[in-house]
N, C-alpha and C positions, 0 to 999 in steps of 0.2 A: 696366319690369317685364316679365318673361317670361310669355308666354301659356300655355306648355305645362306650367307648374308646377302641381302638384296642391295646392290650398290646403286640402283637407280634412284634418282631424286624423288622424294615424296611429293605427292600432289596428284592432281587429277590426270589420269592417263586416258587417252581416247581409245576406245575399243576398236579393234579392227577384225574383220573376218579373215578367213584363210587366204583370200585373194589379196589382202592388204588394203582393201578399200574401207573407208570409214563407214561406220554404221550411222543411222539417223540418231540425233540426240533423243533422249528419253521423252521430252515433251512432244516432239514431232511424231514419234511412234505412238504415243498416247493419244494425240489428236486424231491420227488416222484410225486407230482402233475404236475410239469412241464414235467417230463419224460412221464407221462401218456398223457398229452395234445399233446406233440410232436408225440408220437406213434400213437395216434388217428388221428391226422391231416395228418400224412403220408399215412394212409389208404385212405383218401379222395383225395389225389393228384394223378392225372392221369399221371404218369411218369414211364415208364417201368424200368428205372434204379433203382427205389426205391421199386420194387416188393419184393425183397428178403432181404430187409434191416430190421434189428432189432435194436431198441434202447436199449442198455444194461445198460447204466448208465448216469445220469445227475447230475451235480453239479453247483449250482448257488452261486455266491459270496454273502457274508453277506450283502453287500451294494446293491445287486440286479443289479449291472451294467453289469456283464458278466455271461454267462452260458456256461459250457463245456458239449457237447453232445457226448457221446461215442457210437459207433455203430459197428455192424458187418454186413457184406454183404456176403451172400452165393454165391459161384461162384468166378470167377476170376476178376470181375469188381469193385474192391474197389474204384479205381480212378474215375470211372463213377458215383458211388454212392455218393462219396464225392462231386463231381462237381454238381450233382443234388441237394444234400442237400444245398450246398452253393447258388445255384440259387433260391431255395425256402425259404431261410433264413428269408426274410422279412415276408413272409406269416406265417411261423412258430412262429416268434416273435409276430406277431399280434394276432395269436390264443392264445398264452400264456397271453398276455395283456387282451384280451377279456374274456377268460374263468377263469382266476385266479383273476381277479379284483385287479390287483396290481397297485400301484402308478407308479412304474417304471418297465419297461419291460427289461429284460436282453438282451444284445447283444450276440447272439449265435455264438459259435465256434464249429466246428465238427472235431472229430478225430476217426480214426479206432481203435477199441478195439482189442488188440492183445491177450487177455486172452484166447480165444478159441484156437488160434494158439499155444500159449505157453503150454496150457494143452495137446494138441495133441502131441506136441514135447516131453513133459515129459513122456506121455504114451508110445510113440515109444521108448524112451530111456530105459524105464523099461522093455518093451517087448524084446528089443535087448540085455539086460544085461544077462551075463551068469547066469545060475541058481545056487543057493546056494546048495552046496552038504551037505546033512544031515548026511553022514557017517563020517564026520570029528569030532572027539571027542571034539576038542577045540571050535567048533561051537555049539555042542549040550549041553555041560555042562556049558556054559556061560563064559568060559575062552578063551582068545585069545592067540595064539602063538606069542611070542616076536620075533622080527627080530634079525638076528645075530648081536652080539655086544651089545644087550640090555637085556642080561640075568638077570641083576639086576634091570631092570626097566629103564625108560627113564632117560636121563642125568639130574642131578640136584636133583634127589630123592635118599634118603639114604636107 
C-alpha cells in the first residue's frame, strides 16, 4: 500500500485555520473586501454629496458579474448621494478590480439602505405604545384574561 495516497474522500473540504475554526466562505470574504474598498475609495472622492455617506452592506453575486452596494446618507439628500454614487460608479469598479485582483470586476448597483429608518420607526412605535400596567393580576401571574365568549378557550379546543 502506498503511503502518499490521500485516503480522504474527494469533494469540497472546508478550510480551517490553526485554531480549528472555520473561515468565512469565499463570497462573504469578497463582500467584506469590496465593501471596504468602496468605503475607502469614497473618502478619496472630492464630492460634497458623498461626505455623509456610509456603505452599510455589499453583496457580490457568485459569478462576480454584479454587486449591490447598500448605503445610508445622513441628512435629507439621499437622491443626491445616489446620483453621486452612480456618477462615480466606474471609478469605484476600477478600484475594486485594482485592489482585489479579481479576474472579473462586478458591475455596481446602488440602493439606499432603509434599515436605520426602519429601526427608528420601531423605536418610535415602542415609545408611543401605552405602558403595560403592572397592577393587572392577569399580567403579573402569567395568565391572560380571555375575551367574552371564549371562557372555555379558543374555538376548536375542548
